[in-house]
C-alpha positions as CSV (number, residue, x, y, z in Angstrom):
1,M,-160.5,36.9,-22.3
2,L,-159.2,33.7,-23.8
3,F,-155.7,34.6,-22.8
4,F,-156.6,34.9,-19.2
5,V,-158.6,31.6,-19.3
6,L,-155.5,29.9,-20.7
7,I,-153.3,31.3,-18.0
8,L,-155.8,30.0,-15.5
9,A,-155.2,26.5,-16.8
10,L,-151.6,26.8,-15.5
11,I,-152.5,28.1,-12.1
12,L,-151.7,26.0,-9.0
13,G,-153.9,25.3,-6.0
14,V,-155.2,28.2,-4.0
15,V,-156.7,27.0,-0.7
16,P,-159.5,29.0,1.0
17,Q,-158.7,29.7,4.6
18,S,-161.6,27.7,6.0
19,T,-160.6,24.4,4.4
20,V,-157.7,22.8,6.2
21,S,-159.4,23.5,9.5
22,D,-162.6,21.8,8.3
23,I,-160.9,18.6,7.3
24,C,-161.7,16.9,10.6
25,S,-165.1,18.5,11.3
26,S,-168.4,19.3,9.8
27,S,-171.9,20.4,10.9
28,N,-172.8,16.9,11.9
29,G,-169.4,15.8,13.2
30,E,-168.4,14.0,10.0
31,T,-166.6,15.2,6.9
32,A,-167.6,14.3,3.4
33,Y,-164.5,12.1,3.3
34,E,-165.5,10.2,6.5
35,Q,-169.1,9.7,5.3
36,T,-168.0,8.5,1.9
37,Y,-165.2,6.2,3.3
38,E,-167.8,4.5,5.4
39,N,-170.1,4.0,2.5
40,E,-167.3,2.6,0.4
41,T,-166.2,0.3,3.1
42,D,-169.7,-1.0,3.8
43,T,-171.0,-1.3,0.2
44,G,-168.0,-1.0,-2.1
45,N,-169.8,1.7,-4.0
46,Q,-168.4,5.0,-5.0
47,T,-170.7,8.0,-4.4
48,E,-170.9,10.6,-7.1
49,D,-170.3,13.5,-4.8
50,E,-167.3,11.9,-3.1
51,F,-164.9,14.4,-1.6
52,E,-167.2,17.2,-2.7
53,T,-166.3,19.1,0.4
54,Y,-162.6,18.9,-0.5
55,D,-163.3,19.8,-4.1
56,E,-165.2,22.9,-3.1
57,D,-162.9,24.0,-0.3
58,Y,-159.7,23.5,-2.3
59,S,-161.2,24.9,-5.5
60,G,-158.9,27.9,-5.5
61,N,-161.6,30.4,-6.4
62,K,-160.6,33.8,-4.9
63,S,-162.9,36.5,-6.2
64,G,-161.9,35.7,-9.8
65,E,-158.3,36.7,-9.2
66,L,-155.7,35.1,-11.5
67,F,-152.5,34.0,-10.0
68,D,-150.1,33.5,-12.9
69,E,-146.7,32.9,-11.4
70,I,-146.6,29.5,-13.1
71,E,-146.5,31.1,-16.6
72,E,-142.7,31.5,-16.3
73,Y,-142.3,27.8,-15.9
74,E,-144.4,26.9,-18.9
75,N,-142.9,29.5,-21.2
76,G,-139.4,29.2,-19.9
77,D,-137.9,28.2,-23.2
78,S,-137.9,31.8,-24.5
79,Y,-134.4,33.0,-23.7
80,S,-134.5,36.2,-25.8
81,E,-131.5,37.7,-24.1
82,L,-129.3,34.9,-25.3
83,D,-127.4,35.6,-28.5
84,N,-128.2,32.8,-31.0
85,D,-124.9,33.4,-32.7
86,Q,-122.0,33.3,-30.1
87,S,-119.3,33.0,-32.8
88,Q,-118.1,36.5,-32.1
89,Q,-117.5,35.8,-28.4
90,N,-113.9,35.9,-27.3
91,T,-112.8,32.3,-27.3
92,E,-109.5,33.1,-25.6
93,V,-111.2,33.9,-22.3
94,T,-110.0,31.6,-19.5
95,Y,-113.0,30.0,-17.8
96,E,-112.9,28.9,-14.2
97,F,-114.7,25.6,-13.8
98,S,-115.5,24.1,-10.4
99,D,-114.7,20.7,-9.2
100,P,-117.6,18.3,-8.5
101,T,-119.1,19.1,-5.0
102,G,-122.0,16.7,-4.7
103,Y,-122.5,13.1,-3.5
104,A,-123.9,10.2,-5.4
105,F,-127.7,10.1,-4.9
106,G,-128.5,8.8,-1.5
107,Q,-124.9,8.7,-0.4
108,N,-124.7,12.0,1.4
109,I,-124.1,10.4,4.8
110,V,-121.1,11.1,6.9
111,D,-120.6,9.5,10.4
112,G,-124.2,8.4,10.4
113,R,-125.6,11.9,9.7
114,Y,-126.9,13.6,6.6
115,V,-124.8,16.2,4.9
116,F,-126.1,18.6,2.3
117,N,-126.0,17.1,-1.2
118,T,-125.4,19.7,-4.0
119,H,-126.4,17.1,-6.6
120,V,-130.1,16.2,-6.4
121,C,-132.3,16.0,-9.4
122,S,-135.1,13.7,-10.4
123,D,-134.3,10.6,-12.3
124,R,-137.5,11.1,-14.3
125,D,-136.2,14.5,-15.6
126,A,-133.1,12.7,-16.8
127,Q,-135.2,10.1,-18.5
128,M,-137.5,12.6,-20.2
129,L,-134.9,15.2,-21.1
130,G,-131.6,13.3,-21.4
131,E,-128.8,12.8,-19.0
132,D,-126.9,15.8,-20.6
133,K,-129.4,18.2,-19.0
134,R,-128.9,16.8,-15.5
135,E,-125.1,16.7,-15.9
136,A,-125.2,20.4,-17.0
137,F,-127.3,21.2,-14.0
138,Y,-124.9,19.5,-11.6
139,N,-122.1,21.5,-13.2
140,L,-124.1,24.6,-12.6
141,C,-124.6,23.7,-9.0
142,D,-120.8,23.1,-8.6
143,A,-120.3,26.6,-10.0
144,L,-122.9,28.2,-7.7
145,V,-121.4,26.8,-4.4
146,N,-118.1,28.3,-5.5
147,G,-119.5,31.6,-6.7
148,N,-118.3,31.0,-10.3
149,D,-120.3,32.3,-13.3
150,T,-119.3,29.7,-15.9
151,F,-119.9,25.9,-16.1
152,R,-119.5,23.1,-18.5
153,C,-122.5,21.9,-20.6
154,D,-122.5,19.7,-23.7
155,N,-124.9,21.8,-25.8
156,K,-127.0,24.9,-25.7
157,E,-130.2,23.0,-25.1
158,A,-128.6,21.5,-22.0
159,F,-127.6,25.0,-20.9
160,I,-131.2,26.3,-21.3
161,W,-132.7,23.5,-19.4
162,A,-130.1,23.6,-16.6
163,T,-130.9,27.3,-15.9
164,R,-134.7,27.0,-16.2
165,P,-136.7,27.7,-13.1
166,Q,-138.1,24.2,-12.7
167,F,-134.5,22.9,-12.3
168,V,-133.1,25.8,-10.3
169,D,-136.1,26.5,-8.0
170,Y,-136.8,22.9,-7.2
171,F,-133.3,21.2,-7.2
172,F,-131.2,24.1,-5.9
173,P,-133.7,26.4,-4.1
174,P,-131.3,29.0,-2.7
175,A,-130.4,30.1,-6.3
176,S,-134.1,31.2,-6.9
177,N,-134.2,34.7,-8.2
178,C,-130.4,35.0,-7.8
179,I,-129.1,34.1,-11.2
180,K,-130.1,34.3,-14.8
181,P,-128.6,32.7,-18.0
182,L,-126.3,34.9,-19.9
183,S,-124.7,33.0,-22.8
184,Y,-123.5,29.7,-24.2
185,C,-120.6,29.0,-26.5
186,D,-118.4,26.0,-27.2
187,G,-119.4,23.9,-24.2
188,V,-119.4,26.8,-21.8
189,G,-122.5,28.2,-20.1
190,R,-122.3,31.6,-18.5
191,I,-124.7,33.0,-15.9
192,E,-125.1,36.4,-14.2
193,Y,-125.6,36.8,-10.5
194,L,-128.5,39.1,-9.6
195,V,-127.2,39.7,-6.1
196,P,-123.6,40.2,-4.8
197,V,-121.7,36.9,-4.9
198,D,-120.7,37.1,-1.3
199,E,-124.4,37.6,-0.3
200,F,-125.4,34.7,-2.5
201,L,-122.8,32.4,-0.9
202,D,-123.9,33.3,2.6
203,R,-127.5,32.4,1.5
204,V,-126.3,29.0,0.1
205,N,-124.3,28.2,3.2
206,A,-127.2,29.1,5.5
207,F,-129.6,27.0,3.5
208,E,-127.2,24.0,3.5
209,A,-126.9,24.2,7.3
210,E,-130.7,24.4,7.8
211,I,-131.4,21.5,5.5
212,E,-128.9,19.4,7.4
213,G,-130.5,20.5,10.6
214,V,-134.0,19.5,9.4
215,L,-132.9,16.1,8.2
216,N,-130.8,15.1,11.2
217,S,-133.4,16.3,13.7
218,T,-136.2,14.3,12.0
219,V,-135.0,11.2,10.1
220,S,-132.1,8.7,10.3
221,P,-130.3,7.3,7.4
222,E,-131.2,3.9,8.8
223,Y,-134.9,4.5,8.3
224,S,-136.8,3.0,5.4
225,D,-138.2,5.1,2.6
226,F,-141.7,4.8,4.1
227,E,-140.5,6.0,7.5
228,K,-138.5,8.9,6.0
229,A,-141.5,9.9,3.9
230,L,-144.0,9.8,6.7
231,I,-141.8,11.6,9.2
232,L,-141.0,14.4,6.8
233,Y,-144.6,14.6,5.8
234,D,-145.5,15.0,9.4
235,Y,-142.8,17.6,9.8
236,M,-144.1,19.7,6.9
237,C,-147.7,19.4,8.0
238,Q,-146.9,20.4,11.6
239,N,-144.4,23.2,11.0
240,Y,-145.7,24.9,7.9
241,T,-148.9,26.9,7.2
242,Y,-150.8,27.9,4.1
243,D,-149.9,31.5,3.0
244,Y,-153.2,33.1,2.2
245,D,-151.7,36.6,2.0
246,I,-149.5,35.8,-1.1
247,L,-152.6,35.1,-3.1
248,D,-153.4,38.8,-3.2
249,K,-150.0,39.6,-4.7
250,E,-149.9,39.2,-8.5
251,R,-146.1,39.3,-8.6
252,R,-144.8,36.8,-11.1
253,G,-141.8,34.8,-9.8
254,V,-142.3,35.6,-6.1
255,V,-143.6,32.1,-5.2
256,K,-140.8,29.6,-4.9
257,P,-140.0,26.6,-2.6
258,Y,-137.1,28.7,-1.1
259,R,-139.6,31.4,0.0
260,A,-141.7,28.8,1.8
261,F,-138.6,27.4,3.5
262,E,-137.7,30.9,4.8
263,N,-141.2,31.8,5.9
264,K,-142.4,28.4,7.0
265,S,-145.5,29.2,5.0
266,G,-146.4,28.8,1.3
267,I,-148.9,27.6,-1.3
268,C,-149.1,24.3,-3.0
269,L,-146.3,24.7,-5.5
270,E,-143.9,25.8,-2.8
271,L,-144.9,23.2,-0.2
272,S,-144.9,20.3,-2.5
273,G,-141.6,21.4,-4.0
274,L,-140.0,21.7,-0.6
275,Y,-141.3,18.4,0.5
276,S,-140.0,16.7,-2.6
277,Y,-136.6,18.4,-2.1
278,L,-136.3,17.0,1.4
279,L,-137.1,13.6,0.1
280,L,-134.4,13.9,-2.6
281,Q,-131.9,15.1,0.0
282,C,-132.4,11.9,2.0
283,G,-132.2,9.6,-1.0
284,I,-135.8,9.2,-2.2
285,Q,-136.7,9.9,-5.8
286,A,-139.4,12.6,-5.8
287,D,-141.0,15.0,-8.3
288,F,-143.8,17.5,-8.3
289,M,-147.1,16.9,-10.1
290,R,-149.6,19.3,-11.5
291,G,-153.2,18.5,-11.9
292,G,-156.2,20.2,-13.5
293,E,-159.2,19.4,-15.6
294,G,-157.8,19.3,-19.1
295,I,-156.3,22.2,-21.0
296,I,-159.0,24.7,-19.8
297,I,-159.9,24.5,-16.2
298,D,-163.3,25.7,-15.1
299,K,-163.3,29.4,-14.3
300,D,-164.1,28.8,-10.7
301,R,-161.4,26.2,-10.2
302,N,-157.6,26.5,-10.3
303,G,-155.1,23.7,-10.7
304,H,-153.1,22.2,-7.9
305,Q,-149.6,20.8,-7.3
306,W,-148.5,18.0,-5.0
307,S,-145.5,15.6,-4.7
308,F,-145.0,12.3,-6.5
309,A,-142.5,10.0,-4.9
310,R,-141.1,6.5,-5.3
311,I,-141.2,4.7,-1.9
312,N,-139.6,1.4,-1.7
313,G,-139.9,0.9,-5.4
314,M,-143.5,2.0,-5.8
315,D,-144.9,5.4,-6.9
316,Y,-147.4,7.4,-4.8
317,H,-149.0,10.8,-4.7
318,I,-148.4,12.8,-1.6
319,D,-150.0,16.1,-0.9
320,P,-148.4,18.2,1.9
321,T,-150.7,21.2,1.2
322,Y,-154.0,19.3,1.8
323,G,-152.4,17.6,4.8
324,L,-151.5,20.8,6.7
325,S,-152.5,20.5,10.3
326,K,-154.6,22.8,12.5
327,P,-154.0,22.8,16.3
328,D,-157.7,22.6,17.1
329,K,-158.4,19.7,14.8
330,C,-157.5,16.0,15.0
331,N,-155.9,16.8,18.4
332,G,-153.3,18.7,16.5
333,Y,-152.0,15.6,14.7
334,T,-151.4,15.2,11.0
335,R,-154.2,13.9,8.8
336,L,-153.0,10.9,6.7
337,G,-155.8,11.1,4.0
338,F,-153.4,12.6,1.5
339,F,-150.3,10.5,2.2
340,L,-149.2,7.8,-0.2
341,M,-152.2,8.0,-2.4
342,S,-152.8,5.8,-5.4
343,D,-154.0,7.3,-8.8
344,T,-157.5,6.4,-7.9
345,A,-157.3,8.0,-4.4
346,R,-155.7,11.2,-5.9
347,Q,-158.4,11.5,-8.5
348,K,-161.1,11.2,-5.9
349,R,-159.4,13.6,-3.5
350,G,-159.5,16.7,-5.7
351,K,-161.1,15.3,-8.9
352,F,-157.9,15.8,-10.9
353,D,-158.0,13.9,-14.2
354,P,-154.9,11.7,-14.5
355,E,-154.9,12.2,-18.3
356,Y,-153.8,15.8,-17.7
357,Y,-151.2,15.3,-15.0
358,N,-148.0,17.2,-15.8
359,L,-144.7,16.1,-14.2
360,N,-142.2,18.7,-13.2
361,A,-143.7,21.3,-15.6
362,I,-142.4,19.5,-18.6
363,K,-144.8,19.4,-21.5
364,G,-144.9,17.9,-24.9
365,E,-144.2,14.5,-26.2
366,M,-141.3,14.0,-23.8
367,N,-143.7,13.9,-20.8
368,D,-145.4,10.5,-21.2
369,N,-148.1,9.8,-18.6
370,S,-147.2,6.1,-18.8
371,M,-144.0,6.9,-16.9
372,Y,-145.8,7.6,-13.7
373,K,-148.5,5.3,-12.4
374,A,-149.4,4.9,-8.8
375,T,-151.4,1.7,-8.3
376,D,-150.4,0.4,-4.9
377,E,-152.9,0.8,-2.1
378,R,-151.2,-1.1,0.8
379,Y,-151.4,2.1,2.9
380,A,-155.1,2.7,2.4
381,E,-155.9,1.9,6.0
382,L,-154.1,5.0,7.1
383,W,-156.1,7.3,4.9
384,R,-159.0,7.5,7.4
385,G,-156.7,8.3,10.3
386,Y,-154.3,10.8,11.8
387,L,-150.8,10.1,12.9
388,V,-150.3,9.6,16.7
389,D,-146.9,8.0,16.8
390,L,-144.4,5.9,14.8
391,D,-142.4,3.0,16.2
392,T,-139.5,2.4,13.8
393,D,-138.1,-0.4,16.0
394,N,-141.2,-2.5,15.6
395,N,-142.6,-1.1,12.3
396,I,-145.8,0.2,13.8
397,V,-147.8,3.3,12.9
398,Y,-150.1,4.3,15.7
399,Y,-153.0,6.3,14.3
400,C,-156.4,7.4,15.4
401,D,-159.5,6.8,13.4
402,V,-161.0,10.2,12.4
403,K,-164.5,8.9,12.6
404,T,-164.5,6.8,15.8
405,G,-161.6,8.3,17.7
406,E,-160.3,4.8,18.3
407,Q,-156.5,4.4,18.3
408,K,-155.3,1.7,16.1
409,E,-152.0,0.1,14.9
410,F,-150.8,-0.3,11.4
411,Y,-147.9,-2.7,10.8
412,Y,-145.7,-2.1,7.8
413,D,-143.1,-4.3,6.2
414,Y,-140.4,-1.8,5.5
């Protein structure tokens, strides 16, 4: 029993089907958020049951079922198939290494349009793990787009990290479930393709084209970080749905950001991972964050995952899962209550204890919570509204107050 409880501590957000549609309505016409926001605005006091509706509706309780696909990320350092002693490997083999294919971060712009960047990876990962891990991963990406099975890496640890799911799934999604680590020897990492190489390359090329299509149809390289983040948030909330069906499938490893991209539907780890990936592709540093209530989460409550992004030099929590739109609510617009949240706002909207936040599924001493603090609340005015329009020429967000229905203007500096 203890084993299953511990697994539950790793589980991400499971959202009951009634929840997102209830964000903008309740039996008396006001949500718990609206009532509490008004109380806070008028009195400055924080009510004890703040966001209780959100907490209950997003609790992730589904008849006691355990959804343990995250276990592979947490226990990914067990590479039992790798031979610890590669000294017997034939060192006379000629390896084919690939030339660099990616752009410098944020520089994947040609003729005023975004082009796919093979090299995207979080700066925080490099800070926590070491630049050698990111360099090895970029070498792996270069090999993947050329269909090669060997790549340069400085050491075995870098090889292990570069081929881990939290690197591959989130920073090169089309390779999800398509490769596995095979061996490392003398600066050379070898992988095995789990699908025919030609099929894999077709998958990568299609993914690249679709990512370019999304970016160039939604954002411009001339936009500010804030504008890119808001437009892509609205894109995710308007074009994706929550996948309730997958919650009934206890198939470890099925849930990936790439799956959500294909199906336009997913759960929190997929939606947040995909949103963060789109931000990275357009030059915004972004990660994914996991939250729970300590090491052991209450049996009726799962963990959750959202995005954590640096916008114009400041860090914010952004939750595309909780922001998913419903056509019959808020006039079909995107709710902004979970966009650019501070630590305080994130803790209230889900009751996740910051002490137990986990960035990019990296545990241990290397993951220092002091590295990520979201203290800025300059966008708090937007939290009680839903997006109507964005004027990038005059720096105005047009939003509608959820409680009053009044359309308002929010002026931003950049």
